[in-house]
N, C-alpha and C positions, 0 to 999 in steps of 0.2 A: 377248386384248388387255388392256393395262394400263388400270386405271380412271382413272389420272391420268398425264399426260405432262408432264415438266419441259422447258420451252423456255428456253434461255439467250438473252437478247436483248442485242445489242451495237449500240446506236443509232449509235455513231461520231460523225460530224461533219456539219455543214451539213444537207443534205437528208435524211440518214439519221435525224437527230433529228426533223426535221419530219414524216416519213412513218411513223415507228415506231408512234405511237399508232393511226393509221389501219390499219396492218397488223395490229396486235393486235386491233382491233375486228372486222376482217374475219374473222380466224381464229376468234374467239370466236363470231361469228354462224354461220359454217360448222359449227362444232362443235355448236352448239345445234340447227341444222336437221338435221344428220345423226345426232344422238344419239350422237356419238362420245365418246371419253374426255375427262374434264375436262382443261383446260389450265392449267398453273401457269407463269407467266412470271417469270423472275428476270433483272434487268438487271445487266450487268457493264460495266466501263470498258474503253476501248480507242479508238485512233484518234489523229489528229493533235493535237487539242486536249489530249488526255491526255498525249501525248508532250511537247508544249510545256510543260505544267504540271509534269510529273514526270520527264521524261527517258526514259520508257518508253512505247512505243506500245501494246503489248499485254502487260499484266502477267501473270505466271505464274498468279495467282489466277483470272484470266479464262480462261486456257488450260485449267486444271484443271477449272473449272466447265463449260466448253464440252464437254470430253471426257466428263464425267459426265452431261450433259444428254441427253435423248432426241432433241433437235433444237436447232439454233442458227439464230436469225434475226438477220442482220447488215445494218446500214445502211451507208451510204457512209463510208469511213474513210481518209483520208490526203491524197493529193497535191493534190486540188482545194482542200482547206482551206488547206494550206500556200501554195498559189499565190494564193488569194484574200486571205489574211491578210497575206502578205508582199509582194504585188504583183510576184511574180517571174515575168516573162514566160517566162523559160527553163524554169521549173518547169512552167508551163502547157503548154509545148511538150513537155516530157518526159512529162508525164501523158498527153497525147494520143498520143504515140508508144507508150507502154506500153499504153494502152487498145487501140490499133489492133493491136499485136503480140499481145495476148491474144485479141482477136477473130479474128485470122488463124490462130492456133494451133487454136482451137476449130473454126473453119470448115473447116480442113484435115482434121480427124478423124484426124490422125496420132497424137494422144494423146487418150484419153477418160478423164476423171476417174472415180474409183471411185464418186462420188456419182451419176454418170450411167450406171452399169452397165459402166464400162470397167475397165481393169486398172492405170491410171496414177495414181500418187500425186503429191504436191506436188513432189517433186524432178524427176520426169520432165516435169511441166508447166513448171516453172521453166526447165529446160534448153531446152525447145522455145521458150519465149518469148525467152530470151537469144539463141538462134540466129536468130530473126526480127529481133531488134534489131540 
């Protein structure tokens, strides 16, 4: 086991920013109690506010850092922020439809992400979500 684990944190927007510090504290407490590897957290940008500020939702530097990290902790990032910030009811509806489609795909078990022991990557999951939409 590695003596230190690098965790890339992506707080994102809204509630993601609000809960990230609590998540980090819980992880550190669990590590202390279990005697596991030290945890090193590095925060990277991404999300709707970052997109509004820079024109890029998820910069290449964040992607590279996420790939190099031992784990990634991601907060809420995107549609809800746009809807709340711009008051776009249509966007709220779209966000809800997308959320329900993702839920339906995972509930169907037709695709199982690699992270959950399955064989399906992002492209397969995205195709399944589009089919539901």
